[in-house]
N, C-alpha and C positions, 0 to 999 in steps of 0.2 A: 722271756714271753716273746713269742712270734704272732705277728698279727698281719693279716692280709685283708683285701676287701671282703671276703666270704668267711674268712675262719681267724680264730684267736685260740693259740695254743698257751695255756697257764701252766701245764704239767707235761713233761716230755712223754708220759704214758698216752697221752691223747694222740700223738702222731700215729699210734697203732690202730687208731679207729676212724681217721680220716684221711684224705688225700688233699694236699693244699691246693692242687692245681684242677681238681674236680670241680665242674660247673654246677650251679644250682640251677635247675630249669624250673620256669613257671608253667605248669601244665593247664592251668585254667585260671580264668579270672572274670569278675562281674557279680560277685556276692556282696552281701552286707556284713555278715559274720560267719565264716565258715568254721565248722566244727565236727566233732565225731567221726574221723576217718576210719575205715576198717577195710581191710583188703581181703578180697576172696580169693584164695589159691585155686579153687575149682575153675574159676571163670576168669582169672587173670584181670582182675577189675578192682578199682578203688571205688568205695562209696562213701560218700559224706554228705553233711547237710549244710545248707544255707539258712540259718535258724529264722531271722528276721523276715525273709522271704517265703518261710514254710515250703522250702524245697529239699528234696533229696535228690543227689546227682550221682552219676555212675560214670567213671572214665574207663575206657577200654585200653588195657596197657598193649595191646597188639595193633590197635588201629589209631589211638590217640583220640577217637571220637568220644564226646560227652553227651550225655541223654538225661532226661528227667527220669526218677522211678518215685512213686508214692509222693507225689508233690500236691500242695494245695488242699490238703485233708484235714488241717488244723491240729497236726501233731506237733510241729516246730521240735522235731527230732534232734537230740544232742548227741551225747556219748554213746558209742556202739561198740560192740565186740563179737567175736564168734564163741560158740559154745563148743563142746568137745564133739558135737556131731555135725559142725560146720554152719549150724544156723546163726543167723544174726540176732542178738540181743540188744536192745535199743532203749535209751531213756528218752521219754516224750514230755516235753514241758506242757503242750497243748492238752493231752489227756491226763497229766500228772500220774503217769504209769510207766512201768518197765514192760515192755512187749518183746514178742519173738515172731520172727518171719519164718514159717515152717517150710519145709521142703517143697510143698505144693503151692507155696504163695499166701497161704492163709495167715492170718495175725492171731497169736494168742496174747491175751492179756496176763502176765505173769504176777503182777503186783500192782495195786492201785490205792490201797488203803492200809493203815497200820491202827489196830485197834479201833476200828470203826471210823477212823477219821483219814481224809484224803491227805496224799503226800503234797509236799510243797511243789516241786518240779524236778523229778529225778534228773540227775546230770551226768554222771560217769558211771560205767559199769565195767566189771571184770568177773570171770568164770574160774572157779577153782577146780582142780582136777577131780575133786568128790562131786562136781556139778552144782555146788552151791553158787548162787549168784549174789554178788556184793556190790552195792551201789550207793552212791552219795545222793543227798537230797536238800541242796540249799534252795534258795526261794528266788533265783533269778528269774524264772518263768512266769512268777505270778505278782512280781513288782510293778509290771506294767503291760501293755499290749503289744510291746516290741517284740519279745521273744516267747510269746505266749497268750494267757488270757489273765488280765489283773483279778486278784482275787485276795481275800483275806486268808493268812495261814490258819490251818486248823490244827496242826501240832504244835508242841510246846517248843519247837526250836528246829535246827538244822543239823541232821545227824547222818550217819551211815548205817545201812541195814544189811543184813544177810538173809537171804531167801532160799529155802529148801524146796526146789521145784517138785520134788516127789511128793512131800506133804502139804505144801502150801505154806508152811510155817514161816514167819517173818520174825527176826529178831533185831532189835536196836543194839549195836555194838559200840557206838560212841556216843557221849554226851557233852564233850567239852570243846566242840568246835564252833567257830564263828560262822564258817561259810565251807563246809567239805566240799571237795572238787575233786580232782584227778586221783586215780587209784591204780595200785599194781602190787602183785606179790613178788617177792624174792624168788630167785631160781628154785629154791627148795620149799618154797611155800611157808617157810616159816615166820616170815616177817611181812608184815601189810604196811606199804606206804600210802599215806594219804596227804593230799595237798590241802592247806587251809589258804583260801584266797580272800579271807575277810577284809583284806585292805582296800579291796574295790568297793566295799559298802560299809564299813564301820570304822569308828575313830580308833578301835583297838588295833587296826593296822596289820593284821596277820598276813605274812606273805612267805610261808615255809612249808616244807613237806616233814610229816613227822613218821617215825618207825615204830610199829607195834609189834612184839612178838605175839604169835598166835598160839593159844593152849590147845591141847588135844580136844577140848570141849568146844573150839572155833571161838572162844571168849579172847579178847584183846587185854594186854598189859602193858605197861610202860607208856610209850608215847613220845620219847625224846625227839628233838627236832633233828633231822637229818641233814637239811640244808635250809639256808635262809637266800631267798631270791634276791640278785643285785639289781635287777631291772624290772620293776612292776611286780607281778605276782605269778607263782606258778599255776597252771592249769592243767592240761592233760599230759601225761607222759607214759613212757614204756621202757622196757629194760631190754638189753642184748644179752647174749649168750655169756658174756663176761660178767653179767651182774651190775653193768653200769648204767644208769639212770639217764635217759635222753628226755628232757622236759622242755615244755614250753616256757617263754619269758616274753617280756616287751620287746627286746632287741633281737630275738631269734630262739635258737636251740641251745640249751646249755646241757653239757654231759657232766655227770658225776660218777666218781668212783665208788665202788660199794662201801669204802671208808669216810665217805662225805666230802672228800677233796673236789672241788671244781677243776675238772680237767681241761676244759675248754669251750668254746662256743662256735655255733655256725650262725652266721648273721644274715638275718632275713629283712627285707626293706618294710615289713609290716609286723604288726604285733602277731605273735603266735599264740594259737588257742590250744593245738593239740598235735600230735604226732602218732605214727604208727609205722612198723615195718611191713615191706612186701615184696613182691617179685618172687621168681621161682625159688631164689636163694635166700630170700628174707634179707637181702642186703641193700635194698633201696629205701630210705627213709622218706616218708610222705608226710608233708607239713601243711596244716592248714592254718592259714593267717589272714586274719581280717577279711579282705575281699577276694584272696586268690588261694591257689593250692600250688604248692612247690615239692620238687622231688630231688633227691640227691643220692647217687651210688656212693656207697661206703665200703671200705673194707673190713666190715664187722658184720655180724649176723644177728637179727632180731632174735629174741627169745620166742619160741613157739607158744601159740595159744592153745594148742591140742596137748 
């Protein structure tokens, strides 16, 4: 094992994914809980949320300037992603819905209810190549007024859902999670990774990522544990072009081989909530962590969202 101030190598294969002398840059600070990073290739910018302050912020990669966008509207936005048309799809605690920012700047509500009942507080979202939108719905945003608006849940639990934006049909795809959180597809989209962060709220203590084979009808099977978090719980995560999983944890970013082996860590001085790949080569890892946003250049490439 090799360990430095910024990195820990558990497996020699991790040496191909990082550079031990590469600095980790803090590109912004001043939040309460940063989340939902999404990189826009068209505009060379990173967009993220500071949930308790109900802010969405934009960092310009060319100038380094940061500005507010869509802040103070009661949205309390969490996880975000791009769809196949380059539009931002986002989970909003405040509205308890999944929304999309259209190319003209208007907002479309994609999902707010399931079988006539309001969602808890959609948390993370990912879009498959068939344009279906998959999102998790734990209750973080309705537990108090800190990250949304306190309310009683209307649904029978905390689940993951699949939305067909063409028809508007919504299907519940999980039923046995304590607190479903981060989401990602394998490179061939035949496996669906889901984090369970129940350990933050329940005595059952879930702190793992599970892997589900996806059937031709979109139904999930299996659900074996892919990885257990050594520090805290897993939250948001993304894959690179080698199928490695780069995931948030209490002490930084953990990187897992597709076989489930912990390859190594990037240490961050704050608890990490989420990550995304960006820059023109998709080789810069952006990291939202408590009060700040960090970035590190890697000798690896993030999997494309398109």
